[in-house]
C-alpha positions as CSV (number, residue, x, y, z in Angstrom):
1,M,-13.2,94.6,-12.6
2,A,-11.2,97.9,-12.6
3,E,-7.6,97.9,-13.9
4,T,-5.5,97.8,-17.0
5,V,-2.6,95.5,-18.0
6,G,0.8,97.1,-18.2
7,M,3.5,97.8,-15.5
8,T,7.1,98.6,-15.2
9,L,9.5,96.2,-13.5
10,E,9.8,98.8,-10.7
11,E,6.1,99.0,-10.2
12,A,5.8,95.2,-10.2
13,K,8.2,94.9,-7.4
14,T,6.1,97.0,-5.2
15,V,2.9,94.9,-5.2
16,E,2.4,92.2,-2.7
17,V,-0.5,89.7,-2.9
18,E,-1.7,87.8,0.1
19,Q,-4.8,86.1,1.4
20,A,-6.9,88.3,3.7
21,W,-7.8,86.8,7.2
22,V,-11.5,86.9,7.8
23,P,-12.0,87.8,11.5
24,D,-14.5,86.1,13.8
25,N,-15.8,89.6,14.7
26,L,-15.1,93.2,13.4
27,D,-13.7,94.4,16.8
28,S,-10.8,92.0,17.0
29,P,-7.3,93.4,16.4
30,D,-6.8,91.2,13.3
31,A,-9.8,92.7,11.5
32,K,-7.9,95.6,10.0
33,D,-7.1,94.1,6.7
34,F,-10.6,92.7,6.2
35,L,-12.1,96.1,6.9
36,D,-9.6,97.8,4.6
37,A,-10.5,95.3,1.8
38,V,-14.1,95.9,2.2
39,E,-13.6,99.7,2.0
40,V,-11.6,99.3,-1.3
41,A,-14.6,97.5,-2.8
42,R,-16.9,100.3,-1.5
43,R,-14.7,103.1,-3.1
44,V,-14.6,101.4,-6.5
45,R,-18.4,101.1,-6.4
46,M,-18.6,104.8,-5.6
47,Q,-16.4,105.5,-8.6
48,T,-18.4,103.3,-10.9
49,W,-22.0,104.0,-9.9
50,G,-21.8,107.2,-8.0
51,S,-23.2,105.6,-4.8
52,D,-22.2,102.7,-2.4
53,D,-25.7,101.0,-2.7
54,L,-24.0,97.9,-4.3
55,A,-21.3,97.8,-1.7
56,Y,-21.3,95.3,1.2
57,T,-21.0,96.6,4.7
58,P,-18.3,94.8,6.7
59,L,-20.9,92.8,8.6
60,E,-22.7,91.8,5.5
61,K,-19.5,90.8,3.8
62,M,-18.4,88.7,6.9
63,L,-21.8,86.9,6.9
64,E,-21.0,85.9,3.2
65,F,-18.4,83.5,4.5
66,S,-21.0,81.3,6.2
67,D,-22.7,80.4,2.9
68,P,-22.7,76.6,2.8
69,Y,-23.0,76.5,-1.0
70,E,-20.0,78.5,-1.8
71,R,-16.4,78.9,-0.5
72,Q,-15.2,82.4,-0.6
73,I,-11.6,83.7,-0.4
74,I,-10.3,87.4,-0.6
75,L,-6.9,88.1,-2.0
76,V,-5.5,91.7,-1.3
77,A,-2.8,93.6,-3.0
78,K,-0.6,95.7,-0.9
79,V,1.7,98.6,-1.9
80,D,4.0,99.7,0.9
81,G,1.9,97.9,3.4
82,K,-1.4,99.5,2.2
83,I,-4.4,97.5,0.7
84,V,-4.9,99.0,-2.6
85,G,-6.8,96.2,-4.5
86,T,-8.8,93.0,-3.8
87,I,-10.2,90.1,-5.6
88,D,-13.0,88.1,-4.2
89,I,-13.0,84.3,-5.4
90,A,-16.2,82.4,-5.1
91,L,-16.0,78.6,-5.4
92,P,-19.4,76.9,-5.8
93,L,-19.6,73.7,-3.7
94,A,-23.0,72.2,-4.5
95,D,-22.9,72.5,-8.4
96,N,-20.8,74.0,-11.1
97,I,-17.7,72.8,-9.2
98,D,-15.4,73.4,-12.2
99,L,-16.2,77.1,-11.9
100,A,-14.6,80.1,-10.1
101,E,-16.1,83.5,-10.0
102,F,-13.8,86.6,-9.4
103,T,-14.7,90.2,-8.5
104,L,-11.7,92.4,-9.0
105,D,-11.5,96.0,-7.3
106,V,-8.5,98.3,-7.5
107,L,-8.5,101.8,-5.9
108,P,-8.7,104.5,-8.6
109,E,-5.5,106.1,-7.7
110,Y,-3.6,102.7,-8.1
111,Q,-5.2,101.6,-11.3
112,R,-2.7,101.3,-14.3
113,R,0.1,100.2,-12.0
114,G,-0.1,96.4,-12.4
115,V,-2.1,95.8,-9.3
116,G,-5.0,94.2,-11.1
117,R,-2.8,92.0,-13.1
118,H,-1.0,90.6,-10.0
119,L,-4.3,89.9,-8.3
120,L,-5.8,88.2,-11.3
121,E,-2.9,86.0,-12.0
122,A,-2.8,85.0,-8.2
123,A,-6.5,84.1,-8.3
124,E,-6.3,82.0,-11.5
125,Q,-3.4,80.1,-9.9
126,L,-5.5,79.5,-6.8
127,A,-8.4,78.4,-8.9
128,R,-6.3,76.0,-10.8
129,A,-5.0,74.5,-7.5
130,E,-8.7,74.0,-6.4
131,G,-9.4,72.1,-9.7
132,R,-11.4,74.8,-11.3
133,T,-11.2,75.1,-15.1
134,M,-13.6,77.9,-16.0
135,V,-13.4,81.5,-14.5
136,L,-16.1,84.1,-14.8
137,V,-15.4,87.7,-14.1
138,D,-17.6,90.9,-14.8
139,T,-17.1,94.4,-15.9
140,N,-19.5,97.2,-14.9
141,H,-20.4,100.2,-17.2
142,P,-22.7,103.0,-16.1
143,A,-25.2,104.2,-18.7
144,T,-23.3,107.5,-19.3
145,S,-20.3,105.3,-20.7
146,L,-22.5,103.6,-23.3
147,T,-22.4,105.3,-26.7
148,E,-24.2,104.8,-30.1
149,I,-20.8,104.8,-31.9
150,P,-20.5,101.2,-33.5
151,E,-16.9,101.2,-33.3
152,D,-17.1,101.6,-29.6
153,Q,-19.4,98.7,-29.1
154,L,-18.1,95.2,-28.2
155,I,-20.9,92.7,-28.8
156,P,-20.9,89.4,-26.7
157,G,-20.7,85.9,-28.1
158,T,-24.3,85.2,-27.1
159,G,-27.2,87.6,-27.1
160,P,-27.7,91.3,-27.7
161,G,-26.2,94.3,-25.9
162,F,-22.6,95.7,-25.8
163,V,-19.9,97.0,-23.6
164,P,-17.8,100.1,-24.5
165,V,-14.5,99.1,-26.4
166,S,-12.9,102.3,-25.0
167,S,-13.5,101.1,-21.4
168,R,-10.4,100.5,-19.2
169,E,-12.0,97.4,-17.8
170,V,-12.8,96.0,-21.3
171,D,-9.1,96.5,-22.4
172,F,-7.9,94.8,-19.3
173,A,-10.3,91.8,-19.6
174,Q,-9.4,91.2,-23.3
175,R,-5.5,91.5,-22.5
176,A,-5.9,89.0,-19.7
177,G,-7.4,86.5,-22.1
178,Y,-11.0,86.7,-21.2
179,T,-13.9,86.5,-23.8
180,L,-17.2,88.5,-23.4
181,Q,-20.0,86.0,-23.2
182,H,-23.1,87.9,-22.2
183,I,-24.5,91.3,-21.2
184,E,-26.8,91.9,-18.2
185,Q,-28.9,95.2,-18.1
186,F,-28.7,96.7,-14.8
187,S,-31.8,98.8,-13.5
188,S,-33.1,100.5,-10.5
189,C,-36.5,101.6,-9.2
190,V,-37.4,104.1,-6.5
191,L,-39.5,102.7,-3.6
192,P,-42.3,102.8,-2.6
193,L,-44.2,102.6,-5.8
194,D,-46.8,105.3,-6.5
195,S,-50.2,104.2,-5.3
196,K,-52.1,105.2,-8.4
197,L,-49.5,103.4,-10.6
198,V,-50.0,100.2,-8.4
199,A,-53.8,100.4,-8.7
200,D,-53.6,100.8,-12.5
201,L,-51.1,98.0,-13.0
202,Q,-53.0,95.6,-10.8
203,A,-56.2,96.4,-12.7
204,E,-54.4,95.7,-16.0
205,A,-53.0,92.4,-14.8
206,E,-56.2,91.2,-13.3
207,E,-58.1,91.9,-16.5
208,A,-55.8,89.8,-18.5
209,N,-55.9,86.8,-16.2
210,A,-59.7,87.0,-15.5
211,G,-59.8,85.5,-12.2
212,R,-58.1,82.2,-13.3
213,Y,-55.2,82.7,-10.9
214,A,-54.7,83.2,-7.2
215,L,-51.7,84.7,-5.3
216,H,-49.8,83.4,-2.3
217,H,-47.3,85.3,-0.2
218,W,-44.7,84.5,2.2
219,T,-41.5,85.8,3.9
220,D,-38.4,83.7,4.5
221,R,-40.0,80.3,4.7
222,C,-42.4,78.8,2.3
223,P,-45.6,77.3,3.8
224,E,-45.5,73.6,4.1
225,R,-48.5,73.0,1.9
226,L,-46.9,74.9,-1.1
227,L,-43.3,73.5,-0.7
228,E,-43.6,70.6,-3.2
229,G,-45.3,73.0,-5.7
230,V,-42.5,75.4,-5.5
231,A,-40.0,72.6,-6.0
232,E,-41.9,71.4,-9.1
233,L,-42.1,75.0,-10.4
234,E,-38.4,75.5,-10.0
235,N,-37.5,72.3,-11.7
236,A,-40.0,72.8,-14.5
237,A,-38.7,76.4,-15.1
238,G,-35.1,75.1,-15.3
239,E,-36.0,72.8,-18.3
240,V,-36.9,75.6,-20.6
241,V,-35.5,79.0,-21.6
242,H,-36.8,81.5,-19.1
243,G,-38.6,84.0,-21.3
244,E,-39.9,85.5,-18.2
245,D,-37.0,85.2,-15.9
246,E,-34.6,87.8,-14.2
247,A,-31.9,87.0,-11.8
248,D,-28.6,88.3,-10.5
249,E,-26.8,85.5,-12.2
250,P,-25.5,85.2,-15.7
251,A,-28.4,84.6,-18.0
252,G,-28.6,81.0,-19.2
253,A,-26.3,79.6,-16.4
254,D,-27.2,76.0,-15.7
255,T,-26.8,75.3,-12.1
256,G,-27.6,71.6,-12.6
257,M,-29.4,71.8,-9.2
258,V,-32.5,69.7,-8.7
259,F,-35.1,71.0,-6.3
260,D,-37.0,69.2,-3.7
261,A,-38.6,70.1,-0.3
262,A,-35.3,69.4,1.5
263,V,-33.2,71.6,-0.9
264,L,-35.6,74.4,-0.6
265,R,-35.5,74.3,3.1
266,E,-31.7,74.2,3.1
267,T,-31.6,77.4,1.0
268,E,-34.0,79.1,3.2
269,D,-32.0,78.2,6.3
270,A,-28.8,79.4,4.7
271,A,-30.3,82.8,3.8
272,M,-31.7,83.2,7.3
273,A,-28.3,82.2,8.9
274,Q,-26.9,85.1,6.9
275,G,-29.6,87.5,8.3
276,R,-31.2,87.9,4.9
277,R,-35.0,88.2,4.5
278,T,-36.9,87.0,1.4
279,V,-40.1,88.3,0.3
280,V,-42.0,85.9,-2.1
281,T,-45.2,86.0,-4.2
282,A,-46.3,83.0,-6.1
283,V,-49.2,82.5,-8.4
284,E,-51.5,79.4,-8.6
285,H,-53.6,78.4,-11.6
286,V,-56.9,77.8,-9.7
287,A,-58.3,75.1,-12.2
288,T,-55.5,72.8,-11.6
289,G,-54.2,73.9,-8.2
290,K,-50.6,74.2,-9.6
291,L,-48.1,76.9,-8.9
292,V,-47.2,78.5,-12.2
293,G,-45.2,81.5,-11.3
294,L,-42.9,83.0,-8.7
295,T,-41.0,86.2,-7.8
296,T,-38.7,86.9,-4.9
297,I,-36.9,90.0,-3.4
298,S,-34.0,89.8,-1.1
299,V,-33.3,92.2,1.8
300,L,-29.8,92.3,3.3
301,A,-29.3,91.8,7.0
302,H,-27.6,95.0,7.8
303,R,-28.8,97.4,5.1
304,Q,-32.5,97.3,4.5
305,D,-32.7,100.5,2.5
306,V,-31.3,98.8,-0.6
307,V,-33.1,95.6,-1.8
308,F,-32.5,93.2,-4.8
309,Q,-35.0,91.6,-7.2
310,D,-34.1,87.9,-7.5
311,D,-35.8,85.3,-9.7
312,T,-39.0,86.0,-11.6
313,L,-40.3,83.0,-13.5
314,V,-43.6,82.0,-15.1
315,L,-44.2,78.6,-16.9
316,Q,-44.2,78.7,-20.5
317,E,-47.8,77.5,-20.9
318,H,-49.2,80.3,-18.7
319,R,-47.5,83.2,-20.4
320,G,-49.5,85.8,-22.1
321,N,-51.8,86.5,-19.1
322,K,-49.5,89.2,-17.5
323,L,-48.7,87.1,-14.5
324,G,-45.2,88.5,-14.4
325,L,-46.7,91.9,-13.9
326,L,-49.2,90.6,-11.4
327,I,-46.8,89.0,-9.1
328,K,-44.2,91.7,-9.3
329,V,-46.5,94.5,-8.4
330,A,-47.9,92.5,-5.5
331,N,-44.5,91.5,-4.3
332,M,-43.1,95.0,-4.3
333,E,-46.2,96.3,-2.4
334,R,-45.6,93.6,0.2
335,L,-41.9,94.6,0.5
336,S,-42.8,98.2,1.2
337,E,-45.2,97.1,3.9
338,Q,-42.9,94.8,5.6
339,F,-39.7,96.8,5.0
340,P,-40.7,100.5,5.0
341,D,-37.0,101.6,5.0
342,A,-36.5,100.2,1.5
343,R,-35.9,103.1,-0.8
344,V,-34.5,101.5,-3.9
345,I,-34.7,98.1,-5.7
346,Y,-32.0,96.9,-8.1
347,T,-32.3,94.1,-10.8
348,W,-30.2,92.6,-13.6
349,N,-31.8,91.3,-16.8
350,A,-30.7,89.8,-20.1
351,P,-31.3,92.4,-22.9
352,E,-33.2,89.9,-24.9
353,N,-35.8,89.4,-22.1
354,R,-38.1,92.0,-23.6
355,Y,-41.2,90.9,-21.6
356,L,-39.7,91.5,-18.2
357,L,-37.8,94.7,-19.4
358,T,-41.2,96.1,-20.4
359,V,-42.8,95.0,-17.1
360,N,-39.9,96.7,-15.2
361,K,-40.4,99.9,-17.3
362,Q,-44.0,99.9,-16.3
363,L,-43.1,99.5,-12.7
364,G,-40.7,102.5,-12.9
365,F,-37.2,100.9,-13.4
366,T,-34.7,103.0,-15.2
367,T,-31.4,101.6,-16.8
368,A,-28.4,102.4,-14.7
369,G,-25.9,100.6,-16.9
370,V,-24.7,97.1,-18.0
371,T,-22.6,94.3,-16.7
372,G,-20.4,92.5,-19.0
373,L,-19.9,88.7,-18.2
374,W,-16.5,87.4,-19.2
375,Q,-15.1,83.8,-19.4
376,K,-11.8,82.2,-19.5
377,E,-10.9,78.5,-19.6
378,L,-8.0,77.6,-17.4
379,P,-5.6,74.8,-18.3
380,R,-6.1,71.6,-16.4
381,R,-3.5,70.7,-13.9
382,S,-1.3,67.8,-15.0
383,A,-0.9,64.7,-12.8
384,G,1.6,65.4,-10.0
385,A,1.3,69.1,-10.2
386,T,1.5,71.1,-7.0
387,T,-0.2,74.4,-6.0
388,S,3.0,76.2,-6.9
389,D,2.6,75.5,-10.6
């Protein structure tokens, strides 16, 4: 989110919000608005992080619209016919169907002119019309913006961490009625890992587990013989607090999804349909033959130099054996073997997840900043209400 509330009447009249058309291909004459919207998001990420590593390419963004588990809509704000801001609206379809997730971007030179306020109000109205009652939106803060001054630290309702009170984004979110719920620590690691570091960490992990565990690897599709075990692992992990879990979702989010072999195959098919690759390492407890841990890395279809750490989980009763370290080192090594162009891996963690933050530090991850997760409850639509409410 990048904007502040506050505009003059004259400024308000210059902002027009409309839904962006998603083209069938990027060469079509009607693709211009879509391409301009993607460029707005790229420029905002350049402003925030100093690079466009976290920005979608136009092809990657277009593929997002084929996700069967999530409906996506882009609203754009135009000033004098030029797209100067966007808000992506994600509406989950399989679970959390009361939820809408927004990503708001406004070009730096058009901030503080009411563009963000127009976009956010339009997105909230659309979410209400879709029957959504809860909105999540994030704010992003590079490490250089985080201070040790207590008066400049806004602490969330749950968990540790903070966002800077002096941030323009924080001011905007608060004035728009959003409440800070949680903090995610954002980190990056240069690839490939140093070979001596890998050897040392593998030796440390193997000494701790003393041959009681065995690793399994796959890319994209889980072997049939392990499918039920992965489903059981995912469901068991969902029943407890993930002391060894990292994900690019809000920590503690309860998806309500129950995994079985069919659901896992559907998620694999959906990822592959979008051109994404998934590198997986699982760990088996040899004595029982059960899978007790898992870690995954996602590789985008059209940009394989930047990759993302997804879930890492280890069942409660098998913690203390450095299995998180074991599977993460192994998976990052496999990633570099299969995708040698990968130069950096990004991950988000809850600040209270001290175990994985320690593992990540051992691997060479450094903190790039934090993401604040904000929430707002929308009033329910009354009977007979129309989309023009």
